[in-house]
DOKOLFI-544260 format. One line per field, with one value per residue (C-alpha): x, y, z; residue number from 0. Coordinates in steps of 0.05 Angstrom, whole numbers, always signed. Layout:
N
c1 X_...
c2 Y_...
c3 Z_...
nr NUM_...
END
This chain:
520
c1 -14_+23_+45_-26_-56_-8_-27_-101_-93_-59_-123_-151_-96_-116_-78_-76_-100_-67_-97_-70_-77_-47_-34_-46_-3_+17_+85_+84_+112_+89_+81_+52_+19_+64_+63_+117_+142_+202_+235_+307_+366_+393_+334_+300_+235_+242_+183_+168_+125_+93_+136_+194_+211_+248_+245_+279_+241_+264_+214_+226_+205_+179_+234_+238_+292_+280_+340_+325_+276_+278_+289_+257_+193_+134_+61_+33_+5_-65_-53_-50_-119_-167_-219_-273_-318_-300_-236_-185_-114_-55_-30_+31_+63_+116_+102_+146_+212_+263_+329_+384_+383_+452_+439_+489_+547_+591_+592_+516_+484_+429_+358_+311_+247_+195_+167_+136_+177_+169_+195_+175_+188_+161_+119_+96_+98_+92_+88_+122_+149_+222_+262_+320_+378_+403_+471_+469_+530_+523_+578_+545_+472_+463_+448_+511_+491_+431_+424_+366_+361_+295_+259_+193_+151_+79_+24_-49_-113_-124_-94_-22_+5_+72_+101_+177_+216_+290_+305_+359_+337_+389_+442_+424_+394_+334_+285_+211_+163_+87_+50_-26_-67_-70_-142_-209_-261_-311_-362_-357_-344_-365_-357_-283_-257_-294_-285_-261_-205_-171_-172_-101_-127_-133_-57_-51_-44_+5_+79_+98_+64_+89_+22_-14_+52_+100_+170_+237_+303_+373_+392_+428_+365_+385_+340_+358_+379_+332_+269_+210_+225_+297_+304_+235_+227_+160_+161_+86_+25_-50_-52_-104_-77_-21_-6_+32_+90_+109_+168_+179_+254_+257_+214_+231_+158_+138_+66_+30_-33_-81_-148_-206_-261_-323_-303_-242_-187_-130_-66_-24_+38_+83_+118_+160_+125_+56_-10_-57_-116_-137_-179_-211_-207_-221_-196_-211_-227_-300_-331_-373_-356_-384_-334_-285_-294_-288_-221_-197_-218_-191_-127_-69_+0_+43_+97_+147_+141_+168_+119_+64_-1_-61_-54_-112_-110_-79_-134_-192_-234_-305_-308_-379_-418_-402_-454_-496_-507_-466_-449_-378_-385_-433_-385_-348_-281_-232_-180_-118_-52_+13_+34_+88_+108_+112_+155_+174_+165_+144_+70_+68_-1_+23_+85_+86_+32_+16_-5_-44_-74_-135_-160_-235_-286_-348_-416_-388_-314_-266_-197_-158_-104_-115_-73_-69_-41_+0_+14_+87_+92_+81_+36_-30_-74_-90_-162_-211_-266_-323_-285_-217_-227_-170_-157_-167_-179_-148_-154_-219_-250_-200_-211_-238_-171_-127_-156_-138_-81_-31_+27_+56_+125_+144_+197_+255_+228_+161_+121_+107_+65_+74_+18_+16_-46_-59_-118_-188_-213_-152_-87_-13_-4_+44_+2_+38_+6_+49_+34_+16_+6_-45_-78_-152_-181_-165_-201_-197_-155_-206_-254_-207_-223_-289_-292_-354_-389_-365_-375_-366_-354_-316_-292_-276_-278_-242_-276_-230_-210_-137_-94_-85_-16_-23_-68_-45_-86_-66_-96_-110_-44_-5_+6_+4_-46_-50_+12_+21_-36_-13_-57_-124_-185_-210_-183_-208_-215_-256_-201_-194_-224_-282_-262_-235_-177_-140_-129_-67_-77_-19_-38_+2_+3_-12_+18_-8_-77_-102_-176_-212_-262_-300_-297_-362
c2 +12_-54_-43_-23_-83_-131_-104_-110_-182_-196_-178_-245_-286_-320_-299_-328_-289_-300_-289_-287_-358_-377_-441_-435_-471_-460_-466_-513_-458_-445_-371_-328_-263_-246_-173_-162_-209_-192_-232_-218_-214_-276_-314_-325_-297_-251_-245_-204_-240_-222_-218_-183_-241_-239_-304_-329_-378_-420_-406_-474_-518_-471_-487_-431_-406_-353_-308_-259_-250_-185_-195_-127_-138_-110_-127_-70_-69_-72_-4_+27_+3_+59_+69_+93_+61_-13_-6_-26_-47_-5_-19_-65_-116_-128_-91_-66_-94_-75_-99_-49_-31_-61_-119_-168_-119_-140_-68_-61_-129_-96_-116_-62_-77_-47_-73_-48_-38_-8_+63_+73_+31_-33_+9_+60_+25_+66_+25_+56_+30_+31_+17_-32_-50_-121_-139_-203_-245_-272_-323_-358_-339_-307_-241_-218_-150_-105_-30_+16_+68_+105_+105_+132_+124_+131_+81_+87_+46_+40_+61_+44_+46_+11_+1_+8_+16_+24_+55_+92_+159_+195_+149_+164_+109_+128_+95_+113_+95_+104_+122_+123_+175_+129_+149_+115_+136_+184_+161_+89_+101_+171_+160_+138_+209_+262_+314_+293_+344_+289_+242_+233_+238_+314_+317_+285_+356_+381_+371_+375_+308_+242_+208_+215_+221_+186_+197_+199_+180_+172_+100_+106_+132_+206_+259_+284_+357_+371_+344_+392_+420_+416_+367_+338_+268_+282_+277_+281_+292_+284_+208_+164_+93_+84_+10_+4_+36_+23_+51_+58_+65_+79_+141_+155_+155_+136_+114_+101_+59_+77_+61_+110_+119_+84_+112_+131_+81_+115_+108_+172_+195_+222_+288_+320_+367_+357_+350_+292_+321_+275_+286_+342_+315_+244_+216_+261_+334_+322_+352_+291_+296_+355_+413_+386_+441_+494_+464_+457_+526_+561_+522_+563_+531_+523_+577_+529_+481_+500_+481_+460_+445_+398_+338_+298_+222_+187_+135_+127_+65_+77_+152_+161_+198_+166_+113_+118_+44_+14_-54_-43_-105_-65_-7_-7_+4_-52_-43_-43_-62_-82_-66_-73_-35_-89_-77_-148_-182_-244_-228_-183_-154_-130_-94_-22_-35_-26_-88_-80_-133_-123_-146_-141_-195_-153_-154_-125_-132_-190_-205_-201_-170_-106_-91_-19_-9_+55_+99_+108_+171_+128_+180_+165_+105_+75_+93_+43_+18_-32_-80_-68_-45_-12_-35_-109_-157_-226_-284_-261_-329_-360_-313_-367_-403_-340_-299_-227_-209_-168_-164_-192_-205_-221_-271_-243_-272_-238_-303_-320_-278_-293_-272_-272_-265_-252_-252_-272_-342_-364_-353_-347_-377_-364_-372_-375_-359_-381_-350_-400_-365_-406_-398_-388_-383_-364_-306_-265_-203_-163_-177_-148_-77_-46_+25_+65_+105_+85_+126_+186_+260_+281_+229_+156_+110_+43_-11_-66_-111_-97_-43_+5_+37_+82_+101_+127_+148_+138_+157_+102_+124_+108_+180_+188_+243_+232_+207_+165_+183_+148_+108_+131_+96_+151_+199_+266_+263_+327_+362_+306_+312_+266_+197_+129_+122_+68_+67_+31_+5_-17_-56_-86_-159_-165_-142_-76_-81_-38_-23_+21_+76_+129_+204_+238
c3 -973_-970_-898_-876_-913_-879_-811_-825_-847_-781_-746_-765_-735_-670_-608_-538_-478_-411_-343_-272_-245_-178_-140_-65_-14_+59_+92_+153_+197_+268_+282_+337_+317_+258_+236_+183_+129_+85_+30_+46_-2_+32_+2_+70_+97_+156_+203_+265_+317_+383_+447_+413_+366_+300_+259_+196_+153_+95_+39_+8_+67_+121_+171_+222_+268_+322_+313_+369_+427_+465_+540_+555_+516_+556_+544_+585_+655_+683_+716_+646_+627_+606_+660_+612_+559_+546_+588_+535_+552_+532_+462_+459_+413_+360_+296_+239_+216_+161_+135_+119_+45_+39_+85_+55_+62_+121_+144_+148_+165_+205_+224_+251_+287_+335_+399_+464_+527_+596_+595_+668_+730_+758_+807_+754_+686_+623_+558_+497_+432_+409_+347_+358_+313_+311_+281_+240_+229_+159_+169_+228_+216_+284_+318_+353_+380_+393_+402_+420_+365_+380_+447_+474_+411_+435_+443_+461_+463_+388_+321_+334_+263_+269_+199_+192_+127_+112_+44_+6_-21_-64_-34_+38_+81_+124_+171_+163_+219_+222_+286_+289_+325_+387_+401_+400_+349_+381_+330_+352_+426_+445_+520_+520_+529_+568_+541_+471_+476_+518_+460_+433_+361_+369_+365_+295_+267_+319_+300_+374_+386_+357_+345_+278_+241_+194_+223_+188_+221_+197_+193_+261_+295_+296_+266_+196_+194_+135_+169_+164_+233_+260_+316_+303_+274_+241_+165_+149_+195_+196_+194_+230_+230_+178_+177_+112_+72_-1_-39_-114_-115_-190_-183_-110_-90_-19_-4_+61_+73_+129_+160_+157_+208_+179_+111_+70_+79_+43_+2_+4_-32_+24_+12_+64_+111_+82_+120_+103_+139_+196_+236_+199_+128_+104_+38_-21_-12_-28_+34_+51_+125_+165_+170_+118_+68_+120_+143_+71_+48_+109_+118_+144_+132_+193_+189_+221_+162_+94_+39_+87_+50_+54_+8_-20_-16_-76_-69_-22_-12_+11_-6_+18_+71_+138_+155_+218_+228_+285_+254_+228_+184_+139_+130_+63_+94_+78_+134_+91_+123_+90_+18_-33_-96_-151_-212_-232_-299_-261_-266_-328_-314_-246_-267_-240_-189_-116_-78_-14_+32_+76_+143_+140_+123_+122_+89_+24_+36_+35_+64_-1_-43_-84_-145_-166_-237_-242_-301_-322_-278_-217_-187_-220_-233_-301_-316_-288_-333_-326_-370_-338_-266_-228_-175_-185_-127_-115_-66_-34_-50_-1_+57_+103_+94_+92_+150_+165_+118_+156_+107_+43_+12_-60_-83_-124_-189_-174_-182_-109_-62_+13_+60_+136_+179_+252_+300_+276_+262_+220_+257_+242_+173_+117_+54_-14_-81_-139_-207_-262_-329_-366_-434_-417_-486_-557_-591_-653_-637_-675_-617_-565_-583_-602_-631_-619_-645_-714_-757_-712_-716_-653_-602_-618_-558_-551_-509_-485_-428_-444_-414_-472_-475_-536_-594_-662_-723_-796_-863_-914_-947_-884_-861_-785_-766_-690_-653_-591_-544_-480_-432_-456_-485_-530_-583_-607_-683_-691_-730_-783_-852_-867_-893_-872_-823_-786_-710_-685_-614_-572_-510_-453_-472_-546_-612_-639_-671_-729_-735_-786_-771_-810_-794_-813
nr 0_1_2_3_4_5_6_7_8_9_10_11_12_13_14_15_16_17_18_19_20_21_22_23_24_25_26_27_28_29_30_31_32_33_34_35_36_37_38_39_40_41_42_43_44_45_46_47_48_49_50_51_52_53_54_55_56_57_58_59_60_61_62_63_64_65_66_67_68_69_70_71_72_73_74_75_76_77_78_79_80_81_82_83_84_85_86_87_88_89_90_91_92_93_94_95_96_97_98_99_100_101_102_103_104_105_106_107_108_109_110_111_112_113_114_115_116_117_118_119_120_121_122_123_124_125_126_127_128_129_130_131_132_133_134_135_136_137_138_139_140_141_142_143_144_145_146_147_148_149_150_151_152_153_154_155_156_157_158_159_160_161_162_163_164_165_166_167_168_169_170_171_172_173_174_175_176_177_178_179_180_181_182_183_184_185_186_187_188_189_190_191_192_193_194_195_196_197_198_199_200_201_202_203_204_205_206_207_208_209_210_211_212_213_214_215_216_217_218_219_220_221_222_223_224_225_226_227_228_229_230_231_232_233_234_235_236_237_238_239_240_241_242_243_244_245_246_247_248_249_250_251_252_253_254_255_256_257_258_259_260_261_262_263_264_265_266_267_268_269_270_271_272_273_274_275_276_277_278_279_280_281_282_283_284_285_286_287_288_289_290_291_292_293_294_295_296_297_298_299_300_301_302_303_304_305_306_307_308_309_310_311_312_313_314_315_316_317_318_319_320_321_322_323_324_325_326_327_328_329_330_331_332_333_334_335_336_337_338_339_340_341_342_343_344_345_346_347_348_349_350_351_352_353_354_355_356_357_358_359_360_361_362_363_364_365_366_367_368_369_370_371_372_373_374_375_376_377_378_379_380_381_382_383_384_385_386_387_388_389_390_391_392_393_394_395_396_397_398_399_400_401_402_403_404_405_406_407_408_409_410_411_412_413_414_415_416_417_418_419_420_421_422_423_424_425_426_427_428_429_430_431_432_433_434_435_436_437_438_439_440_441_442_443_444_445_446_447_448_449_450_451_452_453_454_455_456_457_458_459_460_461_462_463_464_465_466_467_468_469_470_471_472_473_474_475_476_477_478_479_480_481_482_483_484_485_486_487_488_489_490_491_492_493_494_495_496_497_498_499_500_501_502_503_504_505_506_507_508_509_510_511_512_513_514_515_516_517_518_519
END
C-alpha cells in the first residue's frame, strides 16, 4: 500500500508540458528548380538542380558550390510534343539524387543522380532519363569522374516519379528508383489519348514495361539476380506517380510516397514483387472507384513473379469517392513528394515517425509537413484520436513563404528540418525550421488523462492528448491484474471482480501516472 500511496500522491505534483516549437529561417542560397536535398555525412547539404546540376551547400551560411553540371543534359525537343489535348512537352529535368551508403569511405565516395538526356540523334531526338555515378574526391572537394550506370529510363508527358535512394539491405548496397506511369489522367484530360489504350498508364501493371514501377539495381547499375523477374529491374509495380522513398534501416522497411488521381495519395510499404494496384485500385481496398472490387476479388497472380499479390496502401490521404468537379484545388489530394524516416531524439515527439512534405495549396489543403507516428513494429500507425491526431501537420501557416515543398532533409542532431521548393509562386528556397522546445504551460498531471466511464463494467477508456505507450491494472493491494497493454487507449476489465482498482498509464513524455477506477 505504501508504494501505491506514494504514486497517487505524485499525481498532484505539477509537471511541464512541451510542444513542438520551431524557428523559421532561410539560407541565402541561389537555386534553380531544386528537386532533392540530402544532409550528407560530410555535414554539407547536397542538392540536385535543373539542367543536370549537383550542388553542395554549407548549412551554416548557405554558401553554394556547383560540383557538377552534365554536358549531355537534354531538355527535350519540340518534335516530341504531344499533338493531342493541351499539347504538353516531353517530360525532362533533374530529379533524384543519392549518396553511397558509405560515402566517406575512400573506396566508395560516390554520388548518384538522375537527369534527362537524348537517347536518339539530333535529327530524331528521344528524351530519356539516366542514372549517373559521380566520383567525389574528399581531399580536394571535387568531382573527378562520372559514369553512366542506367540508361533508357522512360519519360512521358506527366507522372514522372523520379526519386532515387541508395541503401544497404542486409549488408548489400542497392539503388532504388521510382518511375511514374508517364501518362495523363483520362479523368482530367480524356482527349489526350485516342483510344485510351495508347495511354502509357495502362502499362503500370505490366512488368515488361518500366513505367509505373519502383526499380531495384545493384549499386553498380546492374540488375540483382534475385529481383522478382531475372534480368528485369522492376521491384514493385502498379504505381501512379511515386515521388518519394523513405527507409527505416533499423526495421529494414522501405516506403514509397505517390500521387493519386483526384483521390488517394498514398504511402506504401514496398515488398519485393508486390502489386500496388494502379490503375485499377486506388489507396485502400474499399471499392470506392468503379471496378476496384472486381479487380481485387478476381486478381490472378502473375506466374512469373514469386509471391505476387495485391497490397493495400499503408496510408491513403483523401480516401473518398472520386470528385466530379473539375477544379483540382477543391480535391482533397495533397500532392505528397519527398519524405524521410525520422528516428532521432532531437524532437522527442517525432521519434519513430515518417515525415512527408506536400506540394498543393488547395481549398482544404496546405503546402506543409506531415508527421506520421509509427508503432514499434514500424509497419502500423499509432491510433489517431481527436485529441491526438495521427498524422499531425506542421508549417502550413507559412505556405505563402515556403511554396511547393519538394523535399526535406534532417540535420544529424534531428533538430533542423531543411525544405526545398520549386515552381509555383515561391521559388527555389532552402527553408530551415529549427526545433525550440519550450514550456507552454503547467498543468496537474491528473488532468492529462481522463478515465471514462468510471465506474464501468466492461471497457475502460483513457482520453488524453498524450501518446499512451502502455496501460497496467493493479488491485488496491498492489497486485498486477492486467499487464502491459501496448499502444492502446482502452482496457478490457470485464473479467475483473467488482471493486476499486488502479490504472498505471505510461505515456511518451511524462512519468507514469496512476489513476483509480471502480469496476461494477
